[in-house]
VEXDREN-895604 format. One record per atom (N, C-alpha, C): x, y, z. Coordinates in pm, whole numbers, plus 50000, padded with zeros to 5 digits. Example, Ala and Ser with C-alpha at 12.3 -4.5 7.8 and 13.67 -1.06 7.14 Angstrom:
<recs>
513194943150780 512304955050780 513204967050780 512854977550708 513674989450714 512905000350787 
</recs>
This chain:
<recs>
508585067151044 507245063850993 507175048850966 506115043151011 505865028750987 504975026850863 505455019050764 504655016550645 504345001350637 503054999150610 502644985050579 502714983650432 503404973450385 503574970750245 503054956450217 502004955350139 501454942150103 501674940049955 502404929449923 502674925449785 502964910549782 502224903249698 502394888749702 503414882749599 504024892149523 505044887649428 506404891749486 507214882249518 508474883849591 509444893149519 509644891649391 510604900449321 510164914849324 508864917549296 508354931249305 508514936749445 508204927949542 508344932349685 509734936349718 510754928049682 512114931049717 512584944249655 512184946049530 512584958549461 511954971149530 510714969549560 509954980849619 510394983349762 510734973349841 511254975449973 512534983349967 513434980349871 514644987649855 514405002449824 513395004449735 512985018349698 512435025549826 511635018749902 511105025050024 512215028650124 513195019950134 514325022950223 515115035250169 515275036050035 515985047349981 515175060350002 513835058750017 512985070350037 513045074550184 513645066550270 513765069750409 512945062350506 512135052750456 511305044450546 512225034050614 512165033950746 513025024750821 512175013350879 510945016050911 509995005550965 509055001350855 509464990650787 508584985150682 508064971650722 506764970850739 506134957950769 505754951750635 506554942150590 506404935850463 505554923550477 504384923650408 503444912550413 503284907250273 503404893750261 503264886950132 501844881150113 500974882650216 499614877850210 498704886850288 497424886250262 496434894050332 496434890350484 496424877550521 496464874350664 497704880150733 498844879750667 500054885750727 499884901050744 499354907650646 499114921950653 498154925450773 497074916950788 496144919050897 496834916851034 497774907651044 498454905451165 499354917751197 500034923251100 500854935351122 499984946951173 498794948251112 497864959151151 497434957151298 497154944751333 496694941651467 497804944451572 499094941951530 500194944151619 500614958751635 500544966651522 500964980051530 500274987751413 499624998451442 498985006951341 500035013451252 499945011151121 500905018051028 500595032951017 501555040150978 501375054650949 500835056650810 501195047050721 500775047050583 500775032950529 499965029650431 499935016550375 500045016450225 500845007450172 500975005250027 500524991049999 499394989849935 498714976749916 498564972749773 499104961249741 498844955249604 497364952149602 496644954649497 495204952349488 494944937149473 495454931349369 495094917149339 496074907449406 495564899449492 496394890049565 496044875849525 496804865949567 496564852249530 495194847749577 494704837449518 493454830649548 492264839749526 492394849249429 491294858649397 490954868549496 491824870549595 491584880549700 492054894349656 491474904549717 491974918349696 492214924949830 492854936449827 493184943249952 492184954549979 491094955049903 490154966749918 489584967750060 489124956450118 488514956950254 489554962050357 490734956650346 491804961350443 492004976350419 492184980150297 492414994550268 491315003650320 490084999450304 488935007550347 488945008450499 489264997350567 489324997350713 490435006750759 491595005750698 492695014850739 492315029750711 491735032850598 491325046150568 490325050950672 489455042150714 488485045950816 489105048650952 490305043650972 491065046051099 492025057751079 491975064250962 492835076050942 494185072950884 494355060450835 495695056650781 495625059550630 496535067450575 496645069550429 496905056550359 496265054350248 496395041950169 496755044550022 497715037449975 498005037549829 497765023249778 496885022149682 496645009349616 497505008749490 498234997649474 499034995149352 498374984449270 498214987449138 497514977249053 498104976948916 497954965548853 498374963748719 497264967448621 496104971148672 494944974548586 494754989248584 493984994548493 493755008748482 493105013348615 493645024148671 493115028348800 491615032848792 491205037448674 489865041848659 488815030048664 489305018048646 488385006148649 488294999548785 488935005148884 488954998849017 487815004249107 487304995449188 486254999549284 486945004049415 488095010649404 488855014749529 488095025649598 488325026449727 487785037249817 488295050649758 487415060349737 487865072549677 488775080849765 488915077549889 489825084049981 491285079249957 491435067949885 492745062049857 493435067749735 494715066749734 495465070549617 495755057549542 495595057849408 495865046349328 497025048449232 497915039249228 499125039949140 499125027149053 499435029248926 499475017848833 500855011848825 500914998248813 502164991248796 502494990648646 503724989948608 504934989548696 505145003148761 505545003148883 505725014948964 507125020248955 507345032548916 508675038348920 508895044449055 510145045549098 510445052149229 509835066249239 509915074149137 509355087949145 507855087449156 507175078449082 505725077349091 505315072449234 506085063349288 505785058149417 505915069249521 506955077349511 507185087749604 506045097949596 505665101449477 504535110849456 503175105249516 502955092249492 501705086349540 501685086349691 502795082549758 502865082449903 502715096649960 503345106149899 503235120149946 501785125149929 501165121749816 499755125549790 498835119349895 499025106649921 498175099950019 498315105950158 499565108150195 499835114250328 499255128250336 499415135750233 498865149250228 497335149650239 496705140450168 495255139550170 494745135950306 495485127450376 495055123050505 495205134150608 496145143550585 496315154550677 495295165550661 494605164750546 493505174350529 493805184050427 
</recs>
């Protein structure tokens, strides 16, 4: 399974990539910026996406997430804010930071299950 992971904070990204590997993900497209994530998507459609909501320069990953959801890709938005306050696409799964490995695994499973119907 190919996962797109977008996180602009290096330490969080390194820790989460290790967790994703422990969960069995072998193909991890790690993007530290929105343009990098968009390049990964253009090169190869992910099977699932884990997207940090708030990115540098006041950007968010909402548009990318909505586009992926529209293409049938399950999306998990990760945020440091209360999930109820986000304008995220209702088809997405939202997980609050700090993310524990068990919560991440549940969120990814929930998103994948929702996408399957």
